[in-house]
C-alpha positions as CSV (number, residue, x, y, z in Angstrom):
1,M,12.3,25.7,-13.5
2,K,12.0,22.2,-12.1
3,R,8.9,21.5,-10.0
4,A,10.2,20.0,-6.7
5,V,8.4,18.4,-3.8
6,L,9.8,17.7,-0.3
7,Y,9.3,14.5,1.6
8,L,9.7,14.9,5.4
9,R,9.4,12.2,8.0
10,V,10.0,11.8,11.8
11,S,9.6,8.6,13.7
12,T,8.0,10.0,16.9
13,L,5.2,12.5,17.5
14,D,7.4,14.7,19.7
15,Q,9.9,15.3,16.9
16,T,9.5,18.0,14.3
17,T,10.1,18.2,10.5
18,A,10.8,22.0,10.7
19,N,14.6,21.8,10.5
20,Q,14.4,19.3,7.5
21,E,12.0,21.6,5.7
22,R,13.9,24.8,6.3
23,E,17.2,23.5,4.9
24,L,15.6,21.7,2.0
25,R,13.8,24.9,1.0
26,E,17.2,26.8,1.1
27,V,18.7,24.1,-1.2
28,A,15.8,24.2,-3.6
29,E,16.2,27.9,-3.9
30,R,19.9,27.6,-4.7
31,M,19.1,25.0,-7.3
32,G,16.5,27.2,-8.9
33,C,13.6,24.8,-8.2
34,E,10.0,25.7,-7.4
35,I,8.6,23.7,-4.4
36,V,5.0,22.8,-5.4
37,H,4.2,20.5,-2.4
38,V,5.5,19.3,1.0
39,Y,4.6,15.7,2.1
40,K,5.0,15.1,5.9
41,D,4.7,11.8,7.8
42,H,4.8,12.4,11.6
43,G,5.4,9.6,14.1
44,I,5.9,6.9,11.5
45,S,8.8,4.5,11.3
46,G,10.8,4.3,8.1
47,A,10.5,0.5,8.4
48,K,6.7,0.7,7.6
49,G,5.5,0.1,4.0
50,R,4.0,2.7,1.8
51,D,0.4,1.8,2.8
52,K,1.3,2.7,6.5
53,R,2.8,6.1,5.5
54,P,-0.1,8.3,4.2
55,A,2.1,11.2,3.0
56,F,4.6,8.9,1.2
57,N,1.6,7.1,-0.4
58,A,0.2,10.4,-1.6
59,L,3.6,11.4,-3.0
60,M,3.7,8.2,-5.1
61,R,0.2,8.8,-6.3
62,D,1.1,12.3,-7.4
63,A,4.3,11.0,-9.0
64,N,2.3,8.7,-11.2
65,Q,0.3,11.8,-12.4
66,R,3.6,13.6,-13.1
67,K,2.8,16.5,-10.8
68,F,6.5,17.2,-10.2
69,D,10.0,16.6,-11.6
70,L,12.1,16.2,-8.4
71,V,11.7,14.6,-5.0
72,M,13.9,16.1,-2.2
73,A,14.5,14.5,1.1
74,W,16.8,15.2,4.1
75,S,18.4,11.8,4.1
76,V,18.0,8.3,2.7
77,D,16.7,6.9,6.0
78,R,13.8,9.4,5.8
79,L,12.6,7.5,2.7
80,G,12.8,4.0,4.3
81,R,14.9,1.3,5.9
82,S,14.2,-1.6,3.6
83,L,16.6,-2.0,0.7
84,Q,14.0,-3.6,-1.4
85,D,11.5,-0.8,-0.9
86,L,14.2,1.9,-1.5
87,V,15.3,0.3,-4.7
88,A,11.7,-0.1,-5.9
89,F,11.1,3.6,-5.0
90,L,14.1,4.7,-7.0
91,S,13.2,2.5,-10.0
92,E,9.6,3.9,-10.0
93,L,10.8,7.5,-9.9
94,H,13.2,6.9,-12.9
95,V,10.5,5.2,-14.9
96,L,8.5,8.3,-14.4
97,H,11.5,10.5,-15.3
98,I,11.5,12.0,-11.8
99,D,14.8,12.8,-10.1
100,L,15.8,12.4,-6.4
101,F,17.9,14.6,-4.3
102,L,19.1,13.6,-0.8
103,H,20.6,16.5,1.2
104,Q,22.7,14.7,3.8
105,Q,24.3,12.4,1.2
106,G,24.5,15.1,-1.6
107,L,22.9,12.5,-3.8
108,D,21.7,13.3,-7.3
109,T,20.2,10.2,-9.1
110,T,20.5,11.8,-12.5
111,T,24.0,10.2,-12.7
112,P,24.9,6.5,-12.7
113,A,27.2,7.1,-9.7
114,G,24.2,8.6,-7.8
115,K,22.1,5.5,-8.5
116,A,24.8,3.2,-7.3
117,M,25.4,5.2,-4.2
118,F,21.7,5.2,-3.3
119,Q,21.7,1.4,-3.3
120,M,24.8,1.3,-1.1
121,M,23.2,3.6,1.4
122,G,20.1,1.5,1.4
123,V,22.2,-1.5,2.4
124,F,23.6,0.3,5.4
125,A,20.2,1.6,6.5
126,E,18.9,-2.0,6.5
127,F,22.1,-3.2,8.3
128,E,21.5,-0.6,11.0
129,R,18.0,-1.8,11.6
130,A,19.1,-5.4,11.8
131,M,21.7,-4.4,14.4
132,I,19.1,-2.7,16.5
133,Q,16.8,-5.7,16.4
134,E,19.7,-8.0,17.4
135,R,20.5,-5.8,20.3
136,V,16.9,-6.0,21.5
137,R,16.9,-9.8,21.2
138,A,20.2,-10.0,23.0
139,G,18.8,-7.9,25.8
140,L,15.8,-10.2,26.1
141,R,18.0,-13.3,26.2
142,R,20.1,-11.8,28.9
143,A,17.1,-10.9,31.0
144,V,15.8,-14.5,30.7
145,S,19.3,-15.9,31.6
146,E,19.2,-13.7,34.7
147,G,15.9,-15.1,35.8
148,K,13.8,-12.1,34.9
149,Q,10.2,-12.9,33.9
150,L,9.1,-11.3,30.6
151,G,5.6,-10.2,29.9
152,R,2.6,-10.2,32.3
153,P,3.4,-11.6,35.7
154,R,1.8,-15.0,36.4
155,I,-0.8,-15.2,39.1
156,D,-0.5,-17.2,42.3
157,A,-0.7,-21.0,41.5
158,D,-3.4,-21.6,44.1
159,L,-5.5,-18.7,42.8
160,E,-5.1,-20.0,39.2
161,K,-6.3,-23.5,40.3
162,R,-9.4,-21.9,41.9
163,I,-10.1,-19.8,38.8
164,L,-9.7,-22.9,36.7
165,A,-12.2,-24.8,38.8
166,A,-14.7,-22.0,38.6
167,L,-14.4,-21.9,34.8
168,K,-14.8,-25.7,34.5
169,A,-17.9,-25.3,36.6
170,G,-19.3,-23.1,33.8
171,G,-18.5,-19.7,35.2
172,S,-17.9,-16.9,32.6
173,V,-14.7,-14.9,32.5
174,R,-16.3,-11.7,33.9
175,K,-18.2,-13.5,36.7
176,T,-15.2,-15.5,37.7
177,A,-13.0,-12.3,37.7
178,A,-15.6,-10.6,39.9
179,K,-15.8,-13.6,42.2
180,F,-12.0,-13.6,42.9
181,G,-11.6,-9.8,42.8
182,V,-9.3,-9.8,39.8
183,D,-9.3,-8.2,36.3
184,P,-11.0,-10.2,33.5
185,S,-7.6,-10.0,31.6
186,T,-6.2,-12.1,34.4
187,V,-8.8,-14.8,34.0
188,Q,-8.8,-14.7,30.1
189,P,-5.5,-16.7,29.6
190,V,-6.7,-19.3,32.1
191,S,-10.0,-19.7,30.2
192,R,-8.5,-20.3,26.7
193,P,-8.5,-24.1,26.9
194,F,-12.3,-23.9,27.3
195,G,-13.1,-21.9,24.1
196,G,-16.0,-19.6,23.7
197,K,-18.2,-21.0,26.5
198,S,-16.1,-19.9,29.4
199,A,-15.1,-16.7,27.7
200,A,-18.7,-15.5,27.5
201,A,-19.9,-12.5,29.5
């Protein structure tokens, strides 16, 4: 009987891995595999590297100790969204003679066709992420072209001049903020040209 582990991941804290786990357990039972451990990363993007995903990192440490024979995951995008990381993960598993099963894609990497398919799916996962990023950038460009101001609103020009004068006179960020009845975070950007002296408490 093969020793199997499950890797489950959701991107936000309000999502659950319960559905992924239930279906993978059913598949493992049909395959005659014994599940020896379940690794879960909650609220972590698949774009993050191994060091930012504690459960995934633990899985790889245990893989190097040959604690299991098969990794099962719901889908390729649960493992990651970087093609480079996905291919490295697959290569590492095969060096260790550990197989990979992906439920949604019906992928079994014990076959050459399965290995090739895994790489193709990684390409599409990375493409999807690039498309999302481009949509965000396009939205920002559109907002700017429509005259919308991005980031923290600028303070009144006259108030900024008076804050600047107070800082030049040696006032600290906190004291200047109190003097004009504003938050220190409003004064801080104005104080940057003066270095540490004006930023003091």
